[in-house]
PLY file of the C-alpha trace (Angstrom):
ply
format ascii 1.0
element vertex 175
property float x
property float y
property float z
element edge 174
property int vertex1
property int vertex2
end_header
-7.47 -68.32 42.10
-8.40 -71.87 40.63
-7.53 -72.97 37.08
-11.17 -73.78 36.68
-12.24 -70.42 37.40
-14.35 -68.96 34.70
-12.83 -65.41 34.99
-9.47 -66.77 34.85
-10.06 -69.01 32.02
-11.56 -66.20 30.00
-8.55 -63.81 30.71
-6.09 -66.47 29.53
-8.17 -67.12 26.24
-8.35 -63.28 25.87
-4.51 -62.87 26.40
-4.07 -65.68 23.82
-6.14 -64.00 21.14
-4.75 -60.70 21.75
-1.24 -62.04 21.58
-1.94 -63.71 18.23
-3.47 -60.56 17.03
-0.76 -58.29 18.43
1.85 -60.33 16.45
0.00 -60.31 13.29
-1.03 -56.56 13.49
2.84 -55.62 14.21
4.01 -57.84 11.43
1.63 -56.11 9.00
2.73 -52.63 10.38
6.17 -53.64 9.73
5.58 -54.86 6.36
3.98 -51.66 5.74
6.95 -49.77 6.91
9.09 -51.67 4.33
10.60 -54.31 6.62
11.92 -57.55 5.39
11.29 -61.07 7.19
14.54 -60.90 9.21
13.83 -57.53 10.26
10.46 -58.16 11.31
11.74 -60.99 13.49
13.40 -58.03 15.76
10.73 -55.70 15.41
7.63 -57.56 16.79
7.75 -57.82 20.64
4.89 -58.54 22.81
3.83 -55.89 25.32
4.66 -56.59 28.96
1.01 -57.49 29.91
0.99 -60.12 27.11
4.58 -61.10 27.61
4.11 -62.00 31.16
0.73 -63.89 30.49
1.18 -67.67 31.27
-0.45 -68.60 27.96
2.04 -66.80 25.92
5.28 -67.97 27.60
7.52 -69.01 24.70
7.95 -72.73 25.90
6.59 -74.11 22.85
7.39 -71.82 19.81
9.11 -68.45 19.87
7.45 -65.03 18.93
10.51 -64.12 16.83
9.82 -67.03 14.41
6.20 -65.86 13.68
6.77 -62.68 11.71
8.75 -64.15 8.77
6.23 -66.90 8.36
3.61 -64.44 8.17
5.57 -62.63 5.64
6.05 -65.76 3.61
2.23 -66.65 3.81
1.54 -63.20 2.13
4.40 -62.82 -0.17
5.98 -66.13 -0.49
9.54 -66.78 -0.02
10.79 -63.57 -1.86
12.11 -61.24 0.92
11.95 -58.15 -1.18
15.64 -57.69 -1.83
16.13 -58.18 -5.29
20.03 -59.13 -4.74
18.50 -62.34 -3.26
16.02 -63.42 -5.87
18.72 -65.77 -7.05
21.36 -66.90 -4.63
24.65 -68.67 -4.65
24.65 -72.29 -3.88
25.13 -72.64 -0.19
28.43 -74.34 -0.60
29.73 -71.60 -2.82
28.53 -68.91 -0.36
30.18 -70.65 2.25
33.62 -70.86 0.52
33.35 -67.07 -0.59
32.33 -65.90 3.01
35.24 -67.94 4.55
37.55 -65.87 1.98
35.92 -62.77 2.61
36.67 -63.22 6.37
40.22 -63.85 5.75
40.04 -67.71 5.47
39.12 -70.58 7.48
41.30 -70.26 10.47
40.58 -66.61 10.76
36.68 -67.15 10.43
37.22 -70.24 12.93
38.87 -67.61 15.37
36.06 -65.04 15.04
33.56 -67.80 15.72
35.43 -68.97 18.63
35.73 -65.49 20.08
32.05 -64.89 19.72
31.24 -68.30 21.49
33.71 -67.28 24.21
32.03 -63.72 24.43
28.56 -65.56 25.03
27.61 -64.18 21.29
26.25 -67.66 20.20
24.07 -66.67 17.42
26.80 -65.04 15.58
29.34 -67.92 16.41
26.87 -70.41 15.22
26.27 -68.60 11.88
29.98 -68.36 11.30
30.42 -72.01 12.32
27.64 -72.84 9.86
29.92 -71.52 7.11
32.69 -73.39 8.38
31.00 -76.71 8.43
29.77 -76.29 5.14
33.14 -75.52 3.51
34.99 -78.09 5.64
33.02 -80.78 7.63
36.03 -81.11 9.91
35.65 -82.36 13.56
36.94 -78.87 14.90
34.24 -77.12 12.79
31.56 -79.44 13.71
32.36 -79.31 17.29
32.19 -75.48 17.59
28.95 -75.60 15.79
27.60 -78.16 18.12
28.62 -76.19 21.18
27.06 -72.98 19.86
23.73 -75.06 19.24
23.88 -76.64 22.55
24.51 -73.18 24.37
21.44 -71.82 22.55
19.47 -74.87 23.30
20.13 -74.82 27.13
18.93 -71.00 27.17
15.73 -71.20 25.45
12.34 -71.78 26.72
11.02 -73.01 23.63
10.86 -76.77 23.57
10.74 -76.81 19.58
13.94 -74.55 19.32
15.81 -76.64 22.00
14.81 -79.96 20.26
16.44 -78.62 17.01
19.37 -76.93 18.81
20.20 -79.97 20.74
19.19 -82.60 18.04
21.62 -80.94 15.70
24.34 -80.57 18.12
24.37 -84.34 18.67
24.19 -85.03 15.00
27.32 -82.84 14.55
29.16 -84.98 17.10
28.12 -87.95 15.42
25.87 -89.21 18.41
22.67 -89.91 16.39
23.65 -93.03 14.57
0 1
1 2
2 3
3 4
4 5
5 6
6 7
7 8
8 9
9 10
10 11
11 12
12 13
13 14
14 15
15 16
16 17
17 18
18 19
19 20
20 21
21 22
22 23
23 24
24 25
25 26
26 27
27 28
28 29
29 30
30 31
31 32
32 33
33 34
34 35
35 36
36 37
37 38
38 39
39 40
40 41
41 42
42 43
43 44
44 45
45 46
46 47
47 48
48 49
49 50
50 51
51 52
52 53
53 54
54 55
55 56
56 57
57 58
58 59
59 60
60 61
61 62
62 63
63 64
64 65
65 66
66 67
67 68
68 69
69 70
70 71
71 72
72 73
73 74
74 75
75 76
76 77
77 78
78 79
79 80
80 81
81 82
82 83
83 84
84 85
85 86
86 87
87 88
88 89
89 90
90 91
91 92
92 93
93 94
94 95
95 96
96 97
97 98
98 99
99 100
100 101
101 102
102 103
103 104
104 105
105 106
106 107
107 108
108 109
109 110
110 111
111 112
112 113
113 114
114 115
115 116
116 117
117 118
118 119
119 120
120 121
121 122
122 123
123 124
124 125
125 126
126 127
127 128
128 129
129 130
130 131
131 132
132 133
133 134
134 135
135 136
136 137
137 138
138 139
139 140
140 141
141 142
142 143
143 144
144 145
145 146
146 147
147 148
148 149
149 150
150 151
151 152
152 153
153 154
154 155
155 156
156 157
157 158
158 159
159 160
160 161
161 162
162 163
163 164
164 165
165 166
166 167
167 168
168 169
169 170
170 171
171 172
172 173
173 174
């Protein structure tokens, strides 16, 4: 089948429309079920027939990033959890999280273990607290390693660019 075949073009346009409609529909369903933005990120998944469509391959953006943005477009930045109406300053939160996890070295050990286990997202989240609390070379390198690992595994060019650019910045390679 040729890429100029009108039936193929019509099918791909229909898949694209159906994919966007599905994401919106499922996001709204999740909202009606009481889900918060971060829960929606994991709730909305394309069905196989759309996930395998060439026009919906996540090589530009990722489906998981869309539901929180839809939520914010409807409701604004408040995620519905009153505990987060007012948040701690990120530096204060990082220091308190490190203390809660047993200190900087214990948190680093947890982040390193997560990295070694291939749990890059958790490792990177812990490393973010470490870097915010102490911008040491060791903390920056661990976060850079996590970001690079995630960047090497994603199909999304947007996500890859963010992951790899921030990894290079943490390593001082952007100046």
